[in-house]
C-alpha positions as CSV (number, residue, x, y, z in Angstrom):
1,X,71.9,-150.2,181.3
2,X,70.1,-152.5,183.8
3,X,70.8,-156.0,184.8
4,X,68.9,-159.2,183.6
5,X,69.4,-162.8,183.6
6,X,68.1,-164.5,180.6
7,X,68.6,-168.1,181.6
8,X,66.1,-170.4,182.7
9,X,64.7,-169.4,186.0
10,X,66.2,-165.9,185.5
11,X,64.7,-162.4,185.7
12,X,62.7,-162.8,182.1
13,X,60.6,-165.8,183.0
14,X,59.9,-167.3,179.5
15,X,62.6,-167.3,176.5
16,X,63.6,-164.0,175.2
17,X,60.9,-162.3,172.6
18,X,63.2,-162.8,169.6
19,X,63.4,-166.7,169.4
20,X,62.0,-168.0,172.6
21,X,65.2,-169.2,173.9
22,X,67.1,-169.1,177.1
23,X,70.7,-167.7,177.3
24,X,73.1,-168.5,180.0
25,X,74.4,-165.7,182.2
26,X,77.8,-166.2,180.4
27,X,76.5,-164.9,177.0
28,X,76.5,-161.4,175.9
29,X,72.9,-160.8,175.2
30,X,70.6,-157.8,175.8
31,X,66.9,-156.8,175.6
32,X,65.9,-153.3,174.4
33,X,63.1,-151.3,175.4
34,X,60.1,-151.2,173.2
35,X,60.9,-148.2,170.7
36,X,64.6,-149.6,170.5
37,X,63.5,-153.2,169.9
38,X,61.3,-151.9,167.1
39,X,58.8,-154.8,166.6
40,X,61.9,-157.4,166.6
41,X,63.8,-155.9,163.9
42,X,66.9,-155.7,165.8
43,X,66.7,-159.5,166.9
44,X,69.9,-161.2,166.5
45,X,72.0,-158.1,165.8
46,X,74.9,-157.2,167.8
47,X,75.0,-153.8,169.2
48,X,78.1,-152.0,170.7
49,X,77.8,-151.0,174.4
50,X,80.2,-148.2,175.8
51,X,80.2,-148.0,179.4
52,X,82.8,-147.7,182.5
53,X,85.5,-147.0,180.0
54,X,85.2,-150.2,178.1
55,X,83.3,-151.3,175.0
56,X,81.7,-154.9,174.3
57,X,79.3,-156.3,171.8
58,X,76.0,-158.2,172.6
59,X,73.4,-159.7,170.5
60,X,69.6,-158.7,170.9
61,X,67.4,-161.3,172.1
62,X,64.5,-159.8,174.0
63,X,62.1,-156.8,174.4
64,X,62.1,-154.9,177.7
65,X,58.4,-153.9,177.5
66,X,58.1,-150.0,178.0
67,X,54.3,-150.0,177.2
68,X,52.4,-152.7,179.2
69,X,55.2,-153.9,181.7
70,X,55.4,-157.6,182.3
71,X,52.9,-160.3,182.7
72,X,52.7,-162.7,185.4
73,X,55.2,-165.3,183.8
74,X,57.6,-162.3,183.9
75,X,57.3,-161.6,187.4
76,X,54.7,-158.7,186.9
77,X,57.3,-156.3,186.7
78,X,56.4,-152.6,185.8
79,X,57.0,-151.3,182.1
80,X,60.7,-150.3,181.3
81,X,61.6,-146.8,180.8
82,X,61.8,-145.9,177.1
83,X,65.5,-146.0,177.1
84,X,66.7,-149.1,178.3
85,X,69.3,-151.7,177.5
86,X,68.9,-154.7,179.8
87,X,72.2,-156.5,179.8
88,X,73.1,-160.1,181.0
89,X,75.6,-160.5,183.7
90,X,78.3,-161.3,181.0
91,X,77.6,-157.8,179.6
92,X,78.3,-156.1,182.9
93,X,81.6,-158.4,183.6
94,X,83.0,-157.4,179.8
95,X,82.3,-153.6,181.0
96,X,84.5,-154.3,184.1
97,X,81.6,-153.7,186.6
98,X,81.8,-156.6,189.3
99,X,78.9,-157.5,191.7
100,X,80.6,-155.4,194.4
101,X,80.6,-152.3,192.3
102,X,77.7,-150.1,193.7
103,X,76.6,-149.4,190.4
104,X,76.2,-153.1,189.3
105,X,72.4,-153.2,188.2
106,X,72.1,-149.8,186.7
107,X,74.6,-147.7,185.2
108,X,74.6,-145.0,182.4
109,X,75.6,-146.2,179.1
110,X,75.8,-145.3,175.3
111,X,75.0,-147.9,172.6
112,X,75.0,-148.3,168.9
113,X,74.0,-150.8,166.0
């Protein structure tokens, strides 16, 4: 799992691909890599995330583009790996991973829907 701010002015640039909306860092939301995003078929669905010995649920609101990467309004970031769950700071907090933890920003997790 990687870290993403879905709020206005955050990492994502424009609103999430599912609904064009922004979400505060306190909300449990994720983006999925292109294959898992599956043309938006998981939009609005809750996924269960297991990591750091804890479990939480988060709503799918965005795609982490694994094919083309991000355009200018999304900071021109390179394509995501094809196995990414991009979690909001709230997801990280729910898994008990603080900003001081060296794993903060990238950690191995499992997930299901």
